[in-house]
KEKE-637021 format. One record per residue (C-alpha): residue in one letter; residue number from 1; y, x, z. Coordinates in pm, 1 decimal. Example, Ala and Ser with C-alpha at 12.3 -4.5 7.8 and 13.67 -1.06 7.14 Angstrom:
2
A, 1, -450.0, 1230.0, 780.0
S, 2, -106.0, 1367.0, 714.0
***
This chain:
541
X, 1, 4176.4, 10359.1, 11627.2
X, 2, 4495.2, 10196.9, 11460.5
X, 3, 4697.8, 10408.1, 11256.9
X, 4, 5070.7, 10371.7, 11174.5
X, 5, 5185.2, 10208.0, 10835.2
X, 6, 5370.4, 10511.8, 10738.3
X, 7, 5046.9, 10726.2, 10775.2
X, 8, 4806.1, 10472.4, 10629.3
X, 9, 5029.2, 10430.7, 10343.4
X, 10, 5145.7, 10763.2, 10307.5
X, 11, 5179.8, 10849.6, 9913.8
X, 12, 4840.2, 10984.8, 9770.8
X, 13, 4972.5, 11098.2, 9427.9
X, 14, 5283.9, 11206.1, 9271.6
X, 15, 5279.2, 10888.8, 9099.1
X, 16, 5303.9, 10683.8, 9441.1
X, 17, 5579.2, 10872.6, 9520.6
X, 18, 5861.4, 10617.3, 9473.0
X, 19, 6282.8, 10730.1, 9408.5
X, 20, 6171.9, 11104.1, 9330.7
X, 21, 6071.3, 11102.9, 8972.1
X, 22, 6331.8, 11352.5, 8891.3
X, 23, 6100.9, 11607.1, 9114.9
X, 24, 5784.3, 11450.1, 9100.8
X, 25, 5800.9, 11468.9, 8666.9
X, 26, 5932.4, 11831.8, 8713.3
X, 27, 5660.6, 11930.7, 8927.1
X, 28, 5339.4, 11763.2, 8740.7
X, 29, 5451.5, 11966.7, 8429.2
X, 30, 5451.0, 12290.8, 8600.0
X, 31, 5109.7, 12242.2, 8708.1
X, 32, 4991.8, 12096.9, 8405.8
X, 33, 5130.5, 12448.4, 8171.8
X, 34, 5033.6, 12630.0, 8482.2
X, 35, 5368.6, 12773.6, 8529.8
X, 36, 5352.1, 12784.7, 8907.6
X, 37, 5608.3, 12911.6, 9166.7
X, 38, 5501.1, 13126.0, 9487.7
X, 39, 5795.7, 12968.2, 9685.7
X, 40, 5934.8, 12589.4, 9660.2
X, 41, 6194.5, 12495.8, 9893.5
X, 42, 6183.8, 12030.9, 9940.8
X, 43, 6525.3, 11981.4, 10108.2
X, 44, 6673.2, 11582.4, 10181.2
X, 45, 6706.5, 11342.9, 10475.2
X, 46, 6390.5, 11215.3, 10687.9
X, 47, 6155.6, 11040.2, 10526.4
X, 48, 6222.7, 11045.4, 10129.0
X, 49, 5901.9, 11199.3, 10062.2
X, 50, 5914.1, 11601.0, 10127.5
X, 51, 5606.0, 11623.5, 10321.4
X, 52, 5403.6, 11403.7, 10141.7
X, 53, 5506.4, 11576.8, 9825.0
X, 54, 5436.5, 11924.4, 9992.4
X, 55, 5086.1, 11770.3, 10075.2
X, 56, 5009.7, 11608.4, 9688.7
X, 57, 5140.6, 11970.5, 9518.4
X, 58, 4878.0, 12166.3, 9763.4
X, 59, 4607.8, 11955.9, 9627.8
X, 60, 4696.4, 11933.9, 9302.0
X, 61, 4729.7, 12293.1, 9250.4
X, 62, 4367.5, 12352.3, 9374.0
X, 63, 4223.5, 12018.0, 9184.5
X, 64, 3926.5, 12065.3, 9040.4
X, 65, 3979.1, 11772.4, 8821.5
X, 66, 4370.9, 11677.3, 8717.5
X, 67, 4515.9, 11338.4, 8579.6
X, 68, 4800.4, 11426.2, 8432.6
X, 69, 4953.7, 11667.2, 8661.1
X, 70, 4812.1, 11482.0, 8954.4
X, 71, 4514.3, 11553.6, 9225.0
X, 72, 4233.9, 11318.4, 9140.5
X, 73, 4168.1, 11316.1, 9544.9
X, 74, 3791.8, 11280.2, 9446.9
X, 75, 3636.4, 11655.8, 9360.7
X, 76, 3545.9, 11871.0, 9648.2
X, 77, 3818.9, 12052.6, 9684.7
X, 78, 4113.3, 11772.8, 9741.4
X, 79, 3838.5, 11585.2, 10000.4
X, 80, 3853.9, 11907.4, 10179.9
X, 81, 4226.1, 11929.5, 10214.3
X, 82, 4225.5, 11599.9, 10296.2
X, 83, 3999.6, 11571.5, 10572.5
X, 84, 4094.2, 11936.4, 10666.3
X, 85, 3741.2, 12094.5, 10669.9
X, 86, 3922.0, 12318.2, 10377.6
X, 87, 4169.2, 12564.4, 10564.0
X, 88, 4330.6, 12729.3, 10241.4
X, 89, 4646.8, 12473.7, 10317.5
X, 90, 4815.1, 12545.4, 10640.0
X, 91, 5077.2, 12337.5, 10773.3
X, 92, 5367.4, 12481.0, 11039.4
X, 93, 5614.0, 12324.6, 11236.5
X, 94, 5904.5, 12577.8, 11254.0
X, 95, 6076.0, 12382.4, 11554.3
X, 96, 5788.5, 12476.4, 11775.4
X, 97, 5687.3, 12836.1, 11579.8
X, 98, 5991.7, 12958.2, 11532.3
X, 99, 5992.0, 13335.0, 11673.2
X, 100, 5975.5, 13667.7, 11543.5
X, 101, 5604.3, 13678.9, 11667.0
X, 102, 5487.5, 13372.4, 11487.8
X, 103, 5614.4, 13458.9, 11138.0
X, 104, 5483.9, 13793.0, 11176.3
X, 105, 5138.4, 13655.1, 11279.1
X, 106, 5141.5, 13466.8, 10940.7
X, 107, 5257.4, 13799.6, 10721.5
X, 108, 4931.5, 13939.5, 10859.8
X, 109, 4703.2, 13640.8, 10741.3
X, 110, 4874.0, 13576.7, 10386.8
X, 111, 4706.5, 13866.6, 10251.2
X, 112, 4365.2, 13703.2, 10281.7
X, 113, 4262.5, 13516.3, 10013.2
X, 114, 4185.9, 13175.0, 10023.0
X, 115, 3805.0, 13088.7, 10092.9
X, 116, 3720.3, 12803.2, 9834.1
X, 117, 4053.2, 12739.8, 9678.3
X, 118, 4256.8, 12877.4, 9381.4
X, 119, 4563.7, 12900.0, 9606.4
X, 120, 4660.7, 12970.5, 9949.8
X, 121, 4955.7, 12732.3, 10066.0
X, 122, 5179.7, 12721.8, 10331.5
X, 123, 5367.5, 12444.9, 10417.9
X, 124, 5662.1, 12521.5, 10629.9
X, 125, 5862.6, 12165.8, 10784.3
X, 126, 6183.3, 12188.0, 10896.1
X, 127, 6263.9, 12547.0, 10801.6
X, 128, 6615.3, 12587.9, 10917.5
X, 129, 6459.5, 12565.1, 11271.3
X, 130, 6324.6, 12949.4, 11233.9
X, 131, 6580.8, 13212.6, 11441.2
X, 132, 6728.6, 13504.8, 11224.7
X, 133, 6483.5, 13720.0, 11286.3
X, 134, 6169.1, 13521.8, 11197.2
X, 135, 6364.3, 13447.2, 10869.7
X, 136, 6415.8, 13861.4, 10804.8
X, 137, 5985.3, 13903.3, 10899.3
X, 138, 5945.6, 13599.9, 10642.0
X, 139, 6188.5, 13754.7, 10357.1
X, 140, 5935.2, 14044.6, 10284.3
X, 141, 5661.6, 13832.4, 10195.2
X, 142, 5897.8, 13604.9, 9981.4
X, 143, 5963.5, 13914.2, 9792.0
X, 144, 5657.7, 14015.3, 9685.0
X, 145, 5405.9, 13759.6, 9793.1
X, 146, 5034.7, 13759.9, 9710.6
X, 147, 4940.1, 13585.8, 9375.8
X, 148, 4673.9, 13364.6, 9573.5
X, 149, 4989.6, 13252.1, 9759.1
X, 150, 5245.4, 12968.8, 9785.9
X, 151, 5516.2, 12911.1, 10037.0
X, 152, 5655.4, 12518.8, 10012.3
X, 153, 5973.8, 12504.1, 10276.3
X, 154, 6086.0, 12165.5, 10388.3
X, 155, 6442.0, 12104.9, 10566.1
X, 156, 6659.4, 11827.9, 10609.9
X, 157, 6983.6, 12123.4, 10657.3
X, 158, 6944.5, 12326.5, 10352.5
X, 159, 7247.3, 12489.0, 10427.8
X, 160, 7157.3, 12631.3, 10724.4
X, 161, 6918.6, 12887.2, 10514.0
X, 162, 6983.2, 13211.9, 10480.4
X, 163, 7129.8, 13261.5, 10085.9
X, 164, 6838.4, 13528.5, 10041.1
X, 165, 6562.8, 13263.7, 10123.5
X, 166, 6743.3, 13029.7, 9911.2
X, 167, 6762.5, 13248.9, 9619.2
X, 168, 6400.3, 13333.3, 9630.9
X, 169, 6304.2, 12934.5, 9628.6
X, 170, 6290.3, 12645.1, 9345.5
X, 171, 6482.5, 12384.8, 9485.0
X, 172, 6425.5, 11995.8, 9451.8
X, 173, 6645.9, 11780.1, 9674.0
X, 174, 6509.9, 11497.6, 9772.8
X, 175, 6774.9, 11170.6, 9752.2
X, 176, 6752.0, 10847.4, 10012.8
X, 177, 6506.6, 10564.8, 9866.0
X, 178, 6697.8, 10296.6, 9690.9
X, 179, 6686.9, 9959.9, 9846.1
X, 180, 6460.8, 9814.5, 9547.8
X, 181, 6214.3, 10083.2, 9580.8
X, 182, 6127.8, 10002.6, 9993.9
X, 183, 6093.8, 9645.7, 9880.2
X, 184, 5880.7, 9712.6, 9639.8
X, 185, 5695.3, 9925.2, 9895.6
X, 186, 5699.9, 9704.9, 10109.1
X, 187, 5555.8, 9435.8, 9919.3
X, 188, 5269.3, 9616.0, 9832.6
X, 189, 5175.8, 9677.1, 10217.2
X, 190, 5219.8, 9305.8, 10336.5
X, 191, 5024.3, 9161.9, 10058.9
X, 192, 4773.2, 9414.8, 10124.6
X, 193, 4774.9, 9295.6, 10497.2
X, 194, 4798.2, 8918.2, 10386.9
X, 195, 5128.7, 8889.0, 10576.9
X, 196, 5358.5, 8598.4, 10499.7
X, 197, 5739.0, 8705.7, 10479.5
X, 198, 6065.1, 8599.9, 10312.1
X, 199, 6222.5, 8893.3, 10062.0
X, 200, 6551.5, 8899.2, 10300.3
X, 201, 6366.4, 9036.8, 10606.0
X, 202, 6213.4, 9292.7, 10363.8
X, 203, 6615.6, 9313.9, 10213.1
X, 204, 6678.8, 9340.2, 10558.5
X, 205, 6449.1, 9602.2, 10691.7
X, 206, 6545.4, 9791.1, 10373.1
X, 207, 6954.5, 9765.3, 10462.1
X, 208, 6873.5, 9936.7, 10820.9
X, 209, 6649.9, 10219.4, 10680.1
X, 210, 6925.5, 10397.0, 10564.3
X, 211, 6725.4, 10549.6, 10242.0
X, 212, 6431.2, 10598.9, 10448.9
X, 213, 6072.2, 10489.7, 10374.2
X, 214, 5908.6, 10645.3, 10694.3
X, 215, 6161.4, 10437.6, 10899.6
X, 216, 6156.5, 10084.7, 10681.6
X, 217, 5730.3, 10124.0, 10707.1
X, 218, 5779.2, 10174.2, 11083.9
X, 219, 6050.7, 9861.2, 11133.4
X, 220, 5799.0, 9680.8, 10930.0
X, 221, 5505.7, 9788.1, 11150.0
X, 222, 5696.6, 9644.4, 11478.9
X, 223, 5741.0, 9285.2, 11294.4
X, 224, 5381.3, 9263.6, 11201.4
X, 225, 5252.7, 9338.4, 11531.9
X, 226, 5499.3, 9075.6, 11665.1
X, 227, 5373.4, 8807.5, 11418.9
X, 228, 5061.2, 8937.5, 11181.4
X, 229, 5085.5, 8560.6, 10983.7
X, 230, 5415.9, 8492.4, 10901.0
X, 231, 5724.7, 8702.4, 10965.8
X, 232, 6037.6, 8512.9, 10943.1
X, 233, 6424.8, 8619.1, 10947.7
X, 234, 6484.6, 8482.5, 11293.5
X, 235, 6250.0, 8718.1, 11394.9
X, 236, 6296.4, 9010.4, 11225.6
X, 237, 6675.9, 9012.5, 11340.5
X, 238, 6553.5, 8945.9, 11729.8
X, 239, 6275.8, 9260.4, 11719.2
X, 240, 6505.4, 9477.5, 11550.2
X, 241, 6808.5, 9425.0, 11746.0
X, 242, 7000.7, 9367.7, 11425.8
X, 243, 7321.3, 9109.7, 11456.9
X, 244, 7227.9, 8722.5, 11247.1
X, 245, 7490.0, 8753.1, 10955.1
X, 246, 7566.4, 8402.7, 11093.7
X, 247, 7698.0, 8536.3, 11441.0
X, 248, 7903.8, 8743.0, 11231.9
X, 249, 8089.0, 8522.1, 10983.1
X, 250, 8137.2, 8327.7, 11282.8
X, 251, 8304.4, 8607.5, 11473.4
X, 252, 8535.0, 8738.1, 11205.7
X, 253, 8674.9, 8354.1, 11190.9
X, 254, 8702.3, 8329.3, 11521.4
X, 255, 8927.5, 8642.1, 11460.1
X, 256, 9118.2, 8565.6, 11224.1
X, 257, 9192.9, 8210.5, 11436.5
X, 258, 9351.0, 8489.3, 11684.1
X, 259, 9074.8, 8325.2, 11951.7
X, 260, 9077.1, 8608.9, 12195.2
X, 261, 8837.8, 8366.1, 12456.3
X, 262, 8569.6, 8314.4, 12191.5
X, 263, 8540.7, 8705.6, 12062.3
X, 264, 8501.7, 8834.0, 12392.0
X, 265, 8228.3, 8553.2, 12484.4
X, 266, 8044.5, 8636.2, 12176.1
X, 267, 8029.2, 8998.6, 12290.9
X, 268, 7916.1, 8889.0, 12668.1
X, 269, 7641.4, 8699.8, 12455.9
X, 270, 7498.5, 8956.2, 12274.7
X, 271, 7536.5, 9188.5, 12564.7
X, 272, 7355.6, 8933.7, 12802.9
X, 273, 7095.7, 8907.0, 12498.4
X, 274, 6991.9, 9254.6, 12501.1
X, 275, 7168.2, 9371.5, 12192.6
X, 276, 7253.7, 9700.4, 12144.5
X, 277, 7629.9, 9767.4, 12122.3
X, 278, 7611.7, 10063.2, 11903.1
X, 279, 7406.3, 9853.6, 11662.8
X, 280, 7656.3, 9526.2, 11697.6
X, 281, 7938.2, 9796.3, 11586.8
X, 282, 7705.7, 9848.9, 11317.2
X, 283, 7682.1, 9567.4, 11173.3
X, 284, 8019.5, 9461.9, 11226.0
X, 285, 8148.6, 9706.3, 11024.1
X, 286, 7903.0, 9656.5, 10766.3
X, 287, 8022.5, 9305.7, 10719.1
X, 288, 8384.0, 9422.9, 10720.0
X, 289, 8248.8, 9687.3, 10397.5
X, 290, 8120.9, 9367.4, 10201.7
X, 291, 8428.6, 9203.2, 10220.3
X, 292, 8576.8, 9488.2, 10110.9
X, 293, 8404.3, 9506.1, 9812.1
X, 294, 8429.8, 9173.8, 9729.9
X, 295, 8770.0, 9181.5, 9765.6
X, 296, 8862.1, 9453.5, 9500.0
X, 297, 8524.4, 9466.9, 9311.2
X, 298, 8458.2, 9243.0, 9020.6
X, 299, 8079.3, 9249.8, 9020.8
X, 300, 8014.2, 9264.7, 9357.0
X, 301, 7683.9, 9197.7, 9292.7
X, 302, 7611.9, 9523.8, 9136.8
X, 303, 7699.8, 9758.4, 9460.8
X, 304, 7568.8, 9545.3, 9781.4
X, 305, 7259.2, 9375.6, 9911.0
X, 306, 7404.1, 9086.4, 10056.0
X, 307, 7278.7, 8737.1, 9904.4
X, 308, 7588.8, 8540.2, 10114.1
X, 309, 7859.9, 8718.8, 9844.1
X, 310, 7984.6, 8346.1, 9808.9
X, 311, 8047.9, 8285.3, 10180.8
X, 312, 8202.3, 8620.3, 10137.3
X, 313, 8422.2, 8587.1, 9921.7
X, 314, 8552.0, 8242.8, 10059.9
X, 315, 8642.7, 8432.7, 10433.9
X, 316, 8784.3, 8756.5, 10211.5
X, 317, 9033.3, 8469.4, 10067.3
X, 318, 9169.9, 8420.0, 10446.7
X, 319, 9288.8, 8842.4, 10493.0
X, 320, 9458.3, 9058.7, 10249.8
X, 321, 9289.8, 9409.6, 10243.6
X, 322, 9514.5, 9599.3, 10391.9
X, 323, 9405.3, 9398.1, 10690.2
X, 324, 9017.4, 9503.6, 10603.8
X, 325, 9098.3, 9862.0, 10588.1
X, 326, 9301.2, 9873.8, 10895.0
X, 327, 8944.5, 9693.8, 11062.1
X, 328, 8727.8, 9936.8, 10936.4
X, 329, 8911.3, 10217.3, 11054.7
X, 330, 8948.9, 10017.7, 11423.1
X, 331, 8567.7, 10002.7, 11428.8
X, 332, 8457.0, 10308.5, 11297.9
X, 333, 8681.7, 10493.3, 11587.6
X, 334, 8494.8, 10224.1, 11824.8
X, 335, 8154.3, 10369.2, 11673.1
X, 336, 8210.1, 10714.8, 11768.9
X, 337, 8365.8, 10655.6, 12087.2
X, 338, 8121.6, 10440.3, 12185.1
X, 339, 7811.1, 10655.1, 12068.6
X, 340, 7875.1, 10899.9, 12353.4
X, 341, 8051.0, 10650.4, 12621.4
X, 342, 7900.0, 10573.8, 12924.9
X, 343, 8094.0, 10259.9, 12907.7
X, 344, 8083.9, 10096.1, 12535.7
X, 345, 8121.1, 9758.7, 12599.6
X, 346, 8468.9, 9847.4, 12692.1
X, 347, 8540.0, 10013.0, 12400.9
X, 348, 8407.0, 9731.3, 12178.9
X, 349, 8597.1, 9453.4, 12331.4
X, 350, 8934.7, 9706.6, 12307.5
X, 351, 8826.0, 9692.9, 11948.4
X, 352, 8780.1, 9375.2, 11940.0
X, 353, 9139.2, 9253.4, 12092.9
X, 354, 9305.4, 9513.3, 11815.9
X, 355, 9103.9, 9302.4, 11607.1
X, 356, 9234.0, 8982.6, 11682.8
X, 357, 9622.7, 9136.9, 11712.9
X, 358, 9565.4, 9337.8, 11406.5
X, 359, 9737.4, 9081.6, 11170.8
X, 360, 10032.7, 9075.1, 11402.6
X, 361, 10090.1, 9449.8, 11437.4
X, 362, 10056.3, 9488.2, 11031.8
X, 363, 10332.5, 9206.9, 11022.8
X, 364, 10542.4, 9412.0, 11251.8
X, 365, 10503.9, 9674.3, 11043.7
X, 366, 10608.5, 9515.1, 10749.5
X, 367, 10918.3, 9362.4, 10872.8
X, 368, 11020.1, 9704.0, 11004.8
X, 369, 10958.7, 9856.0, 10679.5
X, 370, 11172.8, 9596.3, 10523.1
X, 371, 11498.7, 9606.6, 10739.2
X, 372, 11461.3, 10020.8, 10692.9
X, 373, 11423.1, 9998.8, 10351.0
X, 374, 11763.5, 9745.2, 10414.5
X, 375, 11943.6, 9975.8, 10595.9
X, 376, 11846.9, 10327.6, 10375.9
X, 377, 12007.9, 10135.0, 10081.7
X, 378, 12332.2, 10014.7, 10305.7
X, 379, 12333.6, 10392.2, 10360.8
X, 380, 12312.3, 10504.9, 10012.7
X, 381, 12527.1, 10238.6, 9894.1
X, 382, 12843.8, 10391.1, 9685.7
X, 383, 13174.9, 10326.8, 9775.4
X, 384, 13412.0, 10058.9, 9628.2
X, 385, 13398.3, 10083.6, 9252.7
X, 386, 13781.6, 10127.6, 9094.1
X, 387, 13841.4, 10019.9, 8726.4
X, 388, 14141.1, 10211.7, 8542.1
X, 389, 14263.5, 10065.3, 8266.7
X, 390, 14438.5, 10290.0, 8000.0
X, 391, 14605.8, 10193.4, 7670.0
X, 392, 14510.2, 10418.9, 7374.6
X, 393, 14749.9, 10387.2, 7061.8
X, 394, 14494.4, 10428.5, 6778.1
X, 395, 14675.4, 10543.8, 6439.9
X, 396, 14672.9, 10291.5, 6182.6
X, 397, 14406.3, 10406.7, 5905.4
X, 398, 14260.6, 10234.0, 5639.0
X, 399, 13958.6, 10156.0, 5841.3
X, 400, 14178.7, 10086.3, 6160.6
X, 401, 14487.8, 9843.5, 6090.0
X, 402, 14569.4, 9701.2, 6433.5
X, 403, 14580.1, 9880.0, 6798.8
X, 404, 14357.7, 9797.1, 7031.4
X, 405, 14302.3, 9827.6, 7424.3
X, 406, 14030.3, 10006.4, 7557.7
X, 407, 13908.0, 10002.8, 7909.7
X, 408, 13705.6, 10260.6, 8048.9
X, 409, 13514.2, 10183.5, 8388.1
X, 410, 13503.3, 10494.5, 8650.8
X, 411, 13106.9, 10534.7, 8731.2
X, 412, 13060.4, 10438.9, 9083.4
X, 413, 13106.4, 10701.5, 9306.6
X, 414, 12719.1, 10836.9, 9439.8
X, 415, 12640.7, 11125.6, 9695.8
X, 416, 12662.7, 11392.0, 9428.6
X, 417, 13019.1, 11341.0, 9342.5
X, 418, 13254.0, 11596.7, 9341.8
X, 419, 13646.1, 11521.4, 9310.5
X, 420, 13794.0, 11708.3, 9072.0
X, 421, 13986.9, 11988.7, 9182.6
X, 422, 14320.3, 11849.8, 9054.6
X, 423, 14355.2, 11602.5, 9270.5
X, 424, 14486.3, 11580.9, 9597.9
X, 425, 14242.9, 11558.3, 9917.3
X, 426, 14337.6, 11269.0, 10212.1
X, 427, 14238.6, 11161.6, 10549.0
X, 428, 14179.1, 10793.4, 10334.7
X, 429, 14015.0, 10970.5, 10037.5
X, 430, 13751.6, 11157.2, 10285.9
X, 431, 13728.9, 10857.3, 10525.6
X, 432, 13603.7, 10675.2, 10178.4
X, 433, 13330.9, 10944.1, 10109.9
X, 434, 13215.4, 10998.5, 10399.9
X, 435, 12923.2, 10782.6, 10366.9
X, 436, 12817.0, 10958.2, 10053.3
X, 437, 12860.4, 11303.1, 10226.9
X, 438, 12644.5, 11160.4, 10502.3
X, 439, 12382.4, 11066.2, 10270.0
X, 440, 12392.7, 11436.3, 10111.1
X, 441, 12368.5, 11576.2, 10497.2
X, 442, 12076.2, 11336.9, 10556.3
X, 443, 11885.3, 11463.3, 10244.4
X, 444, 11938.8, 11827.4, 10350.2
X, 445, 11892.2, 11843.2, 10715.5
X, 446, 11854.3, 11545.8, 10930.9
X, 447, 11901.1, 11681.1, 11253.3
X, 448, 12264.0, 11807.5, 11146.6
X, 449, 12261.0, 11387.3, 10975.6
X, 450, 12166.1, 11303.6, 11320.4
X, 451, 12456.5, 11540.5, 11506.0
X, 452, 12769.2, 11430.1, 11286.8
X, 453, 12650.8, 11035.8, 11347.5
X, 454, 12816.7, 11013.4, 11688.1
X, 455, 13090.9, 11182.6, 11567.8
X, 456, 13408.6, 11023.3, 11354.5
X, 457, 13652.8, 11166.3, 11147.0
X, 458, 14027.5, 11246.9, 11340.8
X, 459, 14213.9, 11389.7, 11112.3
X, 460, 14239.8, 11650.9, 10793.9
X, 461, 14548.8, 11845.3, 10722.1
X, 462, 14590.0, 12206.7, 10560.9
X, 463, 14199.7, 12178.9, 10436.4
X, 464, 14151.7, 12154.4, 10859.1
X, 465, 13872.4, 11843.8, 10867.8
X, 466, 13890.4, 11756.9, 11264.4
X, 467, 13539.1, 11552.6, 11393.3
X, 468, 13594.1, 11384.1, 11767.9
X, 469, 13316.4, 11308.6, 11983.5
X, 470, 13375.7, 11082.1, 12265.4
X, 471, 13270.5, 11138.6, 12610.0
X, 472, 12934.4, 11167.6, 12720.0
X, 473, 12850.2, 11348.3, 12338.5
X, 474, 12908.2, 11711.8, 12467.4
X, 475, 12573.5, 11837.9, 12383.7
X, 476, 12602.0, 11693.8, 12006.9
X, 477, 12957.0, 11895.2, 11975.3
X, 478, 12810.8, 12234.9, 12113.0
X, 479, 12524.2, 12191.9, 11853.0
X, 480, 12726.8, 12093.2, 11587.8
X, 481, 12999.9, 12380.1, 11643.3
X, 482, 12687.8, 12645.9, 11646.0
X, 483, 12802.3, 12874.7, 11344.4
X, 484, 12497.6, 12781.2, 11113.1
X, 485, 12531.3, 12444.4, 11156.5
X, 486, 12915.0, 12482.9, 11118.8
X, 487, 12859.4, 12694.6, 10790.1
X, 488, 12610.1, 12408.9, 10654.2
X, 489, 12883.4, 12131.6, 10669.0
X, 490, 13132.4, 12315.0, 10585.3
X, 491, 12928.3, 12436.9, 10243.1
X, 492, 12814.2, 12085.2, 10182.0
X, 493, 13158.6, 11876.6, 10246.8
X, 494, 13366.9, 12187.2, 10042.2
X, 495, 13078.7, 12108.7, 9764.0
X, 496, 13158.6, 11755.3, 9766.8
X, 497, 13532.0, 11782.9, 9752.4
X, 498, 13531.0, 12076.7, 9563.6
X, 499, 13804.2, 12238.1, 9806.9
X, 500, 13717.6, 12497.1, 10027.6
X, 501, 13720.3, 12284.6, 10382.5
X, 502, 13736.2, 12438.9, 10764.8
X, 503, 13566.5, 12193.2, 11032.0
X, 504, 13656.0, 12152.7, 11407.4
X, 505, 13470.8, 12000.4, 11642.8
X, 506, 13651.9, 11858.3, 11933.7
X, 507, 13524.1, 11649.8, 12246.6
X, 508, 13661.9, 11384.9, 12500.7
X, 509, 13801.3, 11176.6, 12172.5
X, 510, 13879.8, 10855.4, 12283.4
X, 511, 14074.7, 10701.7, 11993.9
X, 512, 13998.5, 10673.1, 11644.2
X, 513, 14185.0, 10791.3, 11343.6
X, 514, 13954.7, 10709.7, 11080.5
X, 515, 13964.4, 10429.3, 10875.7
X, 516, 13846.2, 10147.3, 11066.7
X, 517, 13640.6, 9998.5, 10755.0
X, 518, 13420.0, 10331.4, 10760.9
X, 519, 13060.8, 10227.4, 10831.8
X, 520, 12909.8, 10321.9, 11142.1
X, 521, 12549.1, 10315.0, 11037.0
X, 522, 12354.9, 10386.5, 11372.8
X, 523, 12580.6, 10040.6, 11503.1
X, 524, 12435.9, 9853.8, 11217.3
X, 525, 12148.9, 9969.8, 11217.9
X, 526, 12125.1, 9823.7, 11550.5
X, 527, 12272.7, 9511.4, 11459.8
X, 528, 11988.0, 9502.6, 11212.7
X, 529, 11742.1, 9535.2, 11442.8
X, 530, 11900.1, 9272.8, 11659.9
X, 531, 11938.6, 9015.3, 11422.5
X, 532, 11587.6, 9055.2, 11312.9
X, 533, 11383.3, 9022.1, 11673.1
X, 534, 11677.9, 8885.9, 11912.7
X, 535, 11851.2, 9035.3, 12176.4
X, 536, 11619.6, 8914.1, 12422.2
X, 537, 11364.6, 9124.4, 12245.4
X, 538, 11599.1, 9482.6, 12150.7
X, 539, 11713.9, 9663.1, 12476.2
X, 540, 11975.6, 9945.7, 12403.1
X, 541, 11888.6, 10291.9, 12572.9
***
C-alpha cells in the first residue's frame, strides 16, 4: 500500500527534526538527566514537528538503549510503540473527543500503571478544541498526576487554552521551518527516490509551503506523481497552480505601461487555464514584496529567496517606493475580499485597473498637495514690511568720534503680532492685519474661520467692528452671531490688536468698504486650482 511522503519520511529521532534545535536539545538533556516533567505543551503552526516530536519523546523516555537522548528504535519497547503493539502510548484527537465524558473516561484510565513501559504517555492533539467542561475535568489530573503519567498537549492555538492549564505545563513553541531546512529535507527525499529535480523547483515548493514541512512534502509528492524521473520548473508551476515568474514580470511591465487591454487579457488567460485567482493574487503580492525589498535593502539576497534579483532590480527602478507600497495595499485588500466573494474575478480585475491608474492618482495627489502647500504659504504670508529709519545722535567720546546713522528694520508682522495699545487703531490697520487675524482663527477653530471667510470687513468705529455678509449667506451670519462664536472672535481680535473689540455682523451687504487689496483666500484658492487643472475640468458649485 502506498504511503504518503510526509508519513514515510517522518523523523524518528530528535536529530532528524529540522529547524527546532532550541526544543530538541532541551528535551534530550531532560531525558538524559531523568528530569522528566509530567505535562508538556507543544505549540506552533501546522507541519512544524509537534506531533512527531511528541512521538519521539514518548519512545525516548521509555527506551532501553538511549543514544544521546534519542530513542534507539531497535529495542523491544521502541519497536512495540512504533508498531502500536504496546498500548502505553495513547494518541487522542481533541477535535473528536472534546466532551466532558471523554476526559472523565481518560481520567479513570490514567490511574492504572503502564503494562510494559516506564511511563504511560498521553498525546492529545489539537487540545484547544476541548470544551470548557473538559478542560476543568482535565485540570484535576494535571494538578496531581500519577508518577507514571506524562501528558503531551499539542496545539496550533495556545491562546485558547485556559491559564490554569498553561501554568501546569512546560511550554515549547515550535517555529516555522526555514526554506533552507525544507529544501535540505526534499533533496534527501528526491535522492533516495532517484528523482531528478532542480533546486529552483525545490525552493519554489518551499516558498509555497509557508514554513510547514508536511505541506512541502505533500507538494513534492504531487510533483513526483506527475513525473517520477524528472521534475521541471514549468511542470511544478502547472501542477501546483503557481504563477510563472516570467508572467509576473510581464504583467507588472504591462501595468507600468498603462496597458489595460494587455493586463485584463492576461487575467483572462490565467482564468481560462484554470489557475486559482487567490493563488495568483498571492503570487503577485509576493512579487511586489520582492520589488519592495530590492528597492529598500542594500543586501536583498539575505532576506529573500528569489533568484531573479537582477531582474527585480531593473524593474524596481521603473517605479517609486510609494507606488510599490500602494500596490501592495490594493492587492492585499483584493486578496481578503476575493477569498470570500462569489465573484473573485471581478475583484481581481478592479484591482488591476486600480494598479494601471495608480501612477496617475499618485501624481494627482502630489499636485494637490503642492497646491495646498502653496495656498497655505500665501495665507500665512506676513503683511507688507515697513522700514523705519531713525537717526540717533551718539555723544562724542574718546572711543566714538562721529555721528552714526542707525536704521532699524521692524520684524515682519506675523499671526501672533499684537499692536501696541498706544497706537490708533483704524479700518486700514485692521484690513492690513486681517490675513494674520484669520490665520490665528484658522489654527484655533477651523469652523469659525470658514464662517468668517464669507464675510467682509465693512466698518470700524468706536471699537465696533462690523462684518458684512452678502445675500445668500444668511446661515453664515446667523452661525457666527451665536454668543459663543461671537465671544471667541472678539477675544481673538481683541488680543491681536491689544484693544477691546465688539463685533457686529450684518447681512445683505452689497458694497464693500474694506481694503480692495485684501486677500480673499477662497477666490485665490479657486484661481490656483483653475490655473493648475484648467477651466474645463474645474466646476465651481
